[in-house]
N, C-alpha and C positions, 0 to 999 in steps of 0.2 A: 711612562703610563700614556700622559697626554700627546708626548712627539710623537709617539710609535701609532697613536690612533692616527693623528695629523700625517703621518707619512702612508699607512695605508690609503687612509682615505685621498690621499694625491695620486695613487696610484689607479686606486678604483676608476675616479673621473679623468686620469689619460689613458687608461685600458677603452673606457664610454669612449670616449674622442677620436682615440683613434679606429674604434670599431665602425665609427658612424661616418667618419670624415676620409670619404675615399677618393682617392687621386682621379682628376680629370684627366678625362681621354684627350691626345689631341690626335691631329691628322697624322702625320708621324708615325705614331706607336698605331694607329690603326694599319696603317701603308705596311709597318713591317709585320704587322702580325697576320695583315692576309699574304702575304707573299710568302710568309715561313708556313702558313698551312694550306696555302691551296692546293688539293688531290690535281686535281686538270693538268695543270702547269708540270708537275714532277712527271701525270702521266707519257705527256709529251717528249719530255728528256728523257725517257725511259726509251720511249720507242725511238726515238734518234740515235739513242746507243744501239738500242739490237738493230736496227738497221746496218748502223755501220760496220757492224760485225758481221754481218748476212753478205754486205759488198764484198769482205775479204773470201767470205766461204763460194760467190756465184762467181767470182774471176780465176776457179781453178780448175783443172781439167774434171771428168768424170772421174770416179774411183776405177782402177781397171777390173776388167774380170778374171775370175779362174773358172775355165773348163776344165772337167776331167771325164768318162766315160767310157764303156766297153761298148766295142763295133763288132759286129761281123761276127757275132756270137752264135754257134750252129746251135737249132734248137731242137734240133734230134738227141744231142747227147749233152748238151750243157759244158764241154770238154773245153778249156782255153786253147791247149797246144793240140788239136786238130784238124784246125785249117790254118793257114797259111795267112790269111787276111785277119786273122781277128787279135785286136789292137786292144791296146790299152793308151789311151792318150791323156794327156795333162796338158792345157794349153793357157796364156796370160792374152787379155786382148784389152788394149786400151782404145778408146774411141777420143777422136779429135771434132770437137762441135764446130759447123760451117764456118768458114773466115775467122774476122777479129769476132763474132760474138759472143763471145766470153768478155771480153774488153768493154764492149759495151754495155752490159747486161751488168757488171760490175759498175761501171760510169753510170748507169742507170740507178742501180741501190744506193749508191752516194750521191745522190742529187734530191732520193725519194727521203735520205735520212735529213741532207738541207735543208728539206720544206720542213720538217716536222721541230729540227731546230729552230729554223724563223716562226712557224708556229709557236713555239713555246715563249719567245722575242714578245709575240704579239699578243699572246696570252698573258703576257709580264704587265705590257701595257694596260690591255685591258682593263685588268684589275685594276691596275693601279687608277685609271681613268673611272672605273665606277663606283671605287670607292671614295674617292673623292668626291664623286659629284652626291653621292649617296651621304655621305659624313655632309656635305658643308649644306643638301634641304634638310637632315636631320637640326644642325645648325640653328638656319634660318627658324625652322618649328620651335626650338628650344626658347629663341631669341625674341619673337613674336610672342612667343607668352609672356614673357617675361613685359615688355612696352605694353600686351594690353592690360598687365596684371597692375603695375603704375598707373596707368590711364583710369582703370576702375577704380584707384584709387581716387583720385580727383572726381570721377564723378558722383562717389559714395560721399564724396564733399559736398558736391555738388544739391546731392538729394537732401544732404542735412538744411543746405543754407536755404533752398527752395521751401524744405518744409516749415524754417523759419520766418521764411518770408509769408508763405501763407496764413501761416498762426497771426502777424498782424494783421493780414487782409492784402498786402502790399502786390502778391500773387494769385493768380487762380488754381484749381485746383486740378484744372489739366495741365498746368507746369509740371507740376506735381508727380502725376500720372507719368508726362512724359520724361521724365529722370527717370521714376523706375524703369521704365521700359528701356529706356537708355544701359540705364542698369544690367537688365536681365540681359539684352541683347549682347552685351559685355561676354557674360558669363557663358553664354549661346559658343559667343567668336571662342573663347577661352578651350571649353569643349574639344568644338573643332579643331584648334591646333593642336591639341593634344593627343585627337586620336592620329593625325597626321604624324605625329612624332614617334607615336606608338610602330604604326604602321614604318616607320621609316626604320625605329630600331630592327623589328623583327628584319627586315629586308638586309640589312648590315651583318644581323647575325652571322649570313651565308657564310662571311668572308672571316670574320671577327670571333667568332662565336661568343659567349658571354659578355665580352668585353663592350660587347653594341649596349648593353645595361647600367654604365657607367658615368658617372655625369660630365657633360659635354664643354671642352675647354671651351672659356667666355671671350676669348681672341680669336679675330677671324681669321682663320687658316690664311700665312702668308705663303703664295708658289711662285716659283724661279719667275721671272719675266721671260715670255717666249721670242724667239728670235722674229727677224722681220721676216714678211708675210714670204716674201722672193726669197730667201733662204730655205723656208719652208718648203716651198713649193718646189724650189731646187732639189730637195733630198730629198723630195717624195716618194721616188722610182726606189729609192733603198730603204721605204719604209718595211719591217718586219711581213706585215701584210698582201703587199707587192711582193718581196723576196721570196714570198710562198711560192705565190702562182708562178713566178720566172724558176725558181727551182722545178715546179709540177713541168712547165716547159720544156726545160732541159732534158729532163727524165724523159719525156714525150719523143725527145729529138735523139736520142739515146736508142727507144723504141725503132724508131725511123728507119735509123743506120742497123738495127737488128735485122730488121725485116728486108733488107736491102743486101746483107749479110746470107738469107736464106735462097737466092738466086745460086750460093756458090755452093759445090759440090762438099758434104761431111764426109769424113772417112773413120775407118780403123784399123787399127794394125796389132797381128796377132802372133804368135809362138807357139808352135806345138811339140812336144814329145810324144812318141810313139813307140810304145813300149810291144814285144810281138812276141812272140809265145813257140814252142817248140824246136824242131831241130828241119832245117834242110835236108832233101833227100840223100847226100853225102854226110851226114850226120853231125854236120855244124847247127851253131844255133843260128836261129835264125835271128838279122840284123837288127838294131832297134832303128826308127827314121824319125826324123824331123820335118816342122813343115811353115813355112813364113807366109801368113797371109795380110792383103789389105781389100779393105773393102770400100767401097765408094757410094755414095749417094749419086743419083743423077735426074736432078732437076728437069727434066726436058718440058714438063706439060703445067705452065706455073699459072694458066689464066684463073683457073680456080682457085689456087691454094696461095703462091708469094705473091701474085698481083693483089689479088682483094688483101691480104693482110699488108701488104706497102699502101695500099689506100685507104685502109681503115686507119693506119697509123699519121698517115699525111692529114686527114681528118679531124682526129683528134689532137693533133698539134695546133688545127688551124682553132679549132674551139677554144684551147689552154690558151691561145695568145689573143682571143678576142677577151675572153674573160679577166686575165691578166689586165688588158686596156679600159674594158670595165669600171674595174676594181681601182686603177688609177684612175680615172675620171670622178669616180665614186669620192676621192680622197680628196681630188681639187675641188670638189665641192662643197664638201666637208667644210676646205679651210676657209673656201671666200665667206662662207656663211660665219661660221665660227669669229673671225678674224675681223668681217665689218659688226658682228654684235659684239666682241671687244672691244672693239674703238667708239661704236656708238655709247655702249652704256658706262665707258669712261667721260664720256662727256656727260652722261646724263649723270653719274656721281658726285664729278666736282660743280655740276649746277644746283645739285641736292646741297652739299656740304656749303659752297660759298651764298648761297640765297634763300632756296626753299624752305628748308628746316628753322632757319633764325624768321625768316619771317612766318612762318604756322604757329612757332612760338610765342612771337611777339602778337599775330592776331590773339591766339586764342586768352593770351592776357590782358589784350584791350575789352574784347569783350564782356571776361569775367569783370573788370571794371566797371565798363559801363555797365552790365545787369546789376552790379550790387548800388551801382549810383542811381540806377531806373531809367537809365538811359533807352538802352534796349531791350526785345523783346529775350524770353526765356529760349526759343526755337531760334536766332542768331547766334547766341549761345553754343548750343547745342551744337549747333552746326561748325561751329568754331573750334570746339572740340574735337568732333569726330576728324574734321579735316588735319588734325594736326595729329591724332592718331594714324590717320592714314596715310600720311608724307611719311611719317619716321617709321613705318610698314613698306611702305614704297621706295625709302632709301635703305632699309635692309635689304628688300626683296634685290635690286639692282644693285648692290654690290659682293651679293651673294652669287647672281648669277652672272654679272663678269668674273666673277674667281670660276666660275664652273668653263665659261668660255676659254677663259685662260688653261684649264683644264683639259679642255679637248686640245688647242692647242700644244700643247706640250703631247699632250698622244702623239700626236701627227709629227713634233720635231723632234720627241723624245730627248732624253737627260743622260745626265750619269746619273747613275744609283748607289 
């Protein structure tokens, strides 16, 4: 009985631990969830597939037309065989659009499908970049709260030390109040950090849903190293954002070609069978007839139709070319900014790791020793402790911001998924 109770108790403890210990959310998992559940990317891919199907249809000839009817039916008797000209006609007509309009229309729709596919790729890159940026910011807030909490424990100890010194008359009441004030300010900072963390989780919910409420992994995410700046700049014309504009420009070029084809005549061909009723004067059945017809457009006055359409198409193409150039300039400006930021933050991070963190810790400890020995004032001790906290938070901020800049560079350069 004793052992059975022990086993049951063990299972209960394990169940409680399993229910309370939730796995930490990593950046890799957040990216996976975001890409799997993003409806915008799925919509763009579906639109691309739809346009590719539409392109096949756009390249086909119009459906032939079936014509039928009774001609020359006398209204006085409504008799089919009274007049020799009364006929029942059955015809088939096929239209042929002007020039190579169908070919260019098909190519235009294909380029529109390419633009939507590039839009989906650009959306994938943007989702990954945004999720990384938001996740890293949330990581900063969570880790900053831990740093402030650790510092608060030290300040709480200082409050106890100051109160003990005040009881023996070694310090003034102002030192006790100052220690309590700094402790309250740390509590306020913790509240503000938690507020930012809550907002960060709310933003992440857009991409990863309820997974945003999971604990954040304690390790700063490591991203792939970005290529050299020159390599990224060379590849910018192949960035999905630019390929979208390139595809739109190519679609516009097809529209220009379609407009030029409108100066050519369109035509249609038809074939009719004509059934005649009644008999000839000699008593023989009236012979049936057939007719073949060709109809042709005559674009004789193009000034206000073809000329204007061609001019509008050319100007639209010029506008799309300028838009593409502007987008490329924006990406180059982003590259210059992010690469410089990434490099300089790397230099600062190295400086913090090699000097500032060690020096701030040593300064805080020396100030505490001096204060306990009565060599320095409480204000100097507080300043040293606050400086140490600020240095630790600055080091965290620099490392997180550098990783953000790295995420932006990977957005520009692309990476294997």
